[in-house]
C-alpha positions in Angstrom: 6.7 -9.8 42.0 3.1 -11.2 42.5 3.9 -14.6 41.4 6.7 -14.7 44.2 4.0 -13.4 46.4 1.7 -15.9 46.1 4.3 -18.7 46.4 5.6 -17.3 49.5 1.9 -17.3 51.0 1.6 -13.4 51.3 -1.0 -13.4 48.8 -4.1 -15.8 49.3 -6.5 -14.4 46.8 -6.9 -15.5 43.3 -6.3 -12.0 41.8 -6.8 -13.3 38.4 -10.7 -14.9 39.0 -11.9 -16.0 35.9 -15.7 -15.4 36.9 -14.8 -11.7 37.4 -14.1 -11.4 33.8 -16.6 -12.0 30.5 -15.9 -13.5 28.0 -15.9 -11.1 24.8 -18.6 -11.8 22.5 -17.9 -12.3 18.9 -18.8 -9.4 16.4 -17.4 -10.7 13.2 -19.3 -13.9 12.4 -18.8 -13.4 9.0 -15.9 -12.7 6.7 -15.6 -8.8 6.0 -14.3 -9.5 3.0 -16.9 -9.5 0.2 -15.0 -9.7 -2.9 -17.1 -9.1 -6.8 -17.8 -12.0 -8.4 -16.2 -12.2 -12.2 -19.5 -11.5 -13.6 -19.7 -8.3 -11.6 -16.3 -7.3 -12.1 -17.0 -7.9 -16.1 -20.1 -5.6 -15.8 -18.7 -2.8 -13.8 -15.3 -2.8 -16.2 -17.8 -2.9 -19.1 -19.7 0.0 -17.6 -16.7 2.0 -17.4 -15.5 1.4 -21.0 -18.5 1.6 -22.9 -19.7 4.7 -20.8 -21.4 7.5 -22.5 -19.2 9.7 -20.0 -15.9 10.6 -21.2 -15.4 11.4 -17.6 -15.8 7.8 -16.6 -14.3 6.4 -19.7 -11.0 7.9 -18.8 -11.3 6.2 -15.7 -11.1 2.6 -17.5 -7.4 1.8 -17.1 -7.1 2.7 -13.4 -10.3 0.7 -12.8 -9.1 -2.2 -14.6 -5.9 -2.2 -13.0 -7.1 -2.2 -9.8 -9.4 -5.4 -10.5 -6.8 -7.6 -11.9 -3.6 -6.3 -10.2 -5.4 -6.2 -6.7 -3.3 -3.3 -5.2 -4.3 -1.2 -2.7 -6.0 1.9 -4.3 -3.2 4.3 -2.5 -0.5 2.5 -4.0 -2.0 2.6 -7.6 -2.7 6.1 -7.7 0.6 6.5 -6.3 2.3 5.2 -9.6 4.6 7.2 -11.8 5.1 6.5 -15.1 8.4 5.6 -14.8 7.3 3.2 -12.1 5.7 0.9 -14.7 7.5 -0.8 -17.2 5.4 -2.8 -20.2 7.9 -4.4 -22.0 8.8 -6.4 -18.9 5.2 -6.4 -17.5 6.4 -5.2 -14.1 5.4 -2.0 -11.6 7.1 -0.6 -8.8 5.2 -0.1 -5.7 7.4 2.1 -3.7 5.0 4.9 -2.4 1.0 5.7 -1.4 -1.1 8.6 -1.7 -3.5 9.4 1.2 -5.8 11.9 1.2 -3.7 13.8 -1.5 -0.6 13.2 0.6 2.2 11.0 -1.2 4.3 9.0 1.1 6.1 6.0 1.6 4.3 2.6 1.9 3.4 1.5 5.6 6.3 -1.2 5.6 9.6 -1.8 4.0 7.8 -5.3 2.9 5.2 -3.3 1.1 8.1 -1.8 -1.5 8.3 -4.4 -4.0 8.4 -5.0 -7.7 4.9 -6.7 -9.0 4.4 -8.6 -12.2 1.5 -7.4 -14.6 -0.7 -9.4 -15.9 -1.1 -9.8 -19.6 -4.6 -8.1 -19.7 -3.3 -5.2 -17.7 -0.3 -4.7 -19.8 -2.3 -4.6 -22.9 -4.8 -2.3 -21.4 -2.3 0.2 -20.3 -1.0 0.1 -23.7 -4.0 1.0 -25.6 -2.9 4.8 -24.7 0.0 6.0 -25.1 2.1 6.0 -22.2 4.9 8.3 -23.4 3.3 11.3 -25.2 5.7 13.8 -26.0 4.6 16.5 -23.1 5.0 14.2 -20.2 7.7 13.2 -17.4 8.9 9.9 -16.2 7.8 11.7 -12.7 4.0 12.2 -14.0 1.0 10.0 -12.6 0.5 6.6 -14.3 -3.6 7.6 -13.4 -5.0 11.3 -13.3 -8.2 12.7 -13.5 -9.1 13.7 -17.1 -7.8 17.4 -16.4 -4.5 15.7 -15.7 -4.4 16.2 -12.0 -3.3 13.4 -9.5 -6.0 11.4 -8.4 -6.8 11.5 -4.5 -9.2 8.9 -3.9 -10.6 5.6 -5.4 -14.4 4.3 -4.4 -16.2 1.9 -6.4 -19.3 0.6 -5.5 -21.5 -2.0 -7.4 -25.0 -0.6 -6.1 -27.3 -0.4 -9.0 -25.9 -3.1 -11.3 -28.1 -5.3 -12.8 -26.2 -8.6 -13.0 -28.6 -10.6 -14.3 -29.3 -9.0 -17.4 -28.0 -6.5 -19.9 -25.1 -4.4 -18.8 -25.7 -1.2 -17.9 -23.7 2.1 -19.0 -24.8 3.6 -15.6 -23.8 0.6 -13.6 -22.7 1.1 -10.1 -21.9 4.5 -8.0 -18.0 5.6 -8.4 -16.0 8.0 -6.5 -12.8 9.2 -8.3 -11.7 12.2 -6.7 -8.8 14.7 -7.9 -6.8 17.3 -6.3 -7.6 20.6 -7.5 -4.7 22.7 -8.4 
């Protein structure tokens, strides 16, 4: 409509004056993704694996899975025992858990079967994934009390990356759902 009015000569003003609009400033000059370096990953995983805290050691498998499979935390903590097949090294990503509420993934394309890396299969196999008192619908990763994990946050702050491995390396928050 405006185009036709301009062509017909009814509008002589330039409604789209470029001087009227200021260009947007560039806010993200640095990439926002800051992945851990391999040596940082190794230190953090070792801190979980060898921690004097039984609670922190309990989360080693979950943290290992996060680092090596690169799945979103919401999808990793939604995994059920029936979703993981160690014999064929696959895991079905079909759900997500956000703030304790389970739902589907964001998009249909997010639903997929992923191939598990050999080292992930080895770590997950170290624990008996089919104890007698669990069902296939139980969560794969839980709190030490057996409740579902609500949130995962791992930070490397406090780690000494140029020296010995510290067992108190980094802050971590893995919250469970109170039942």
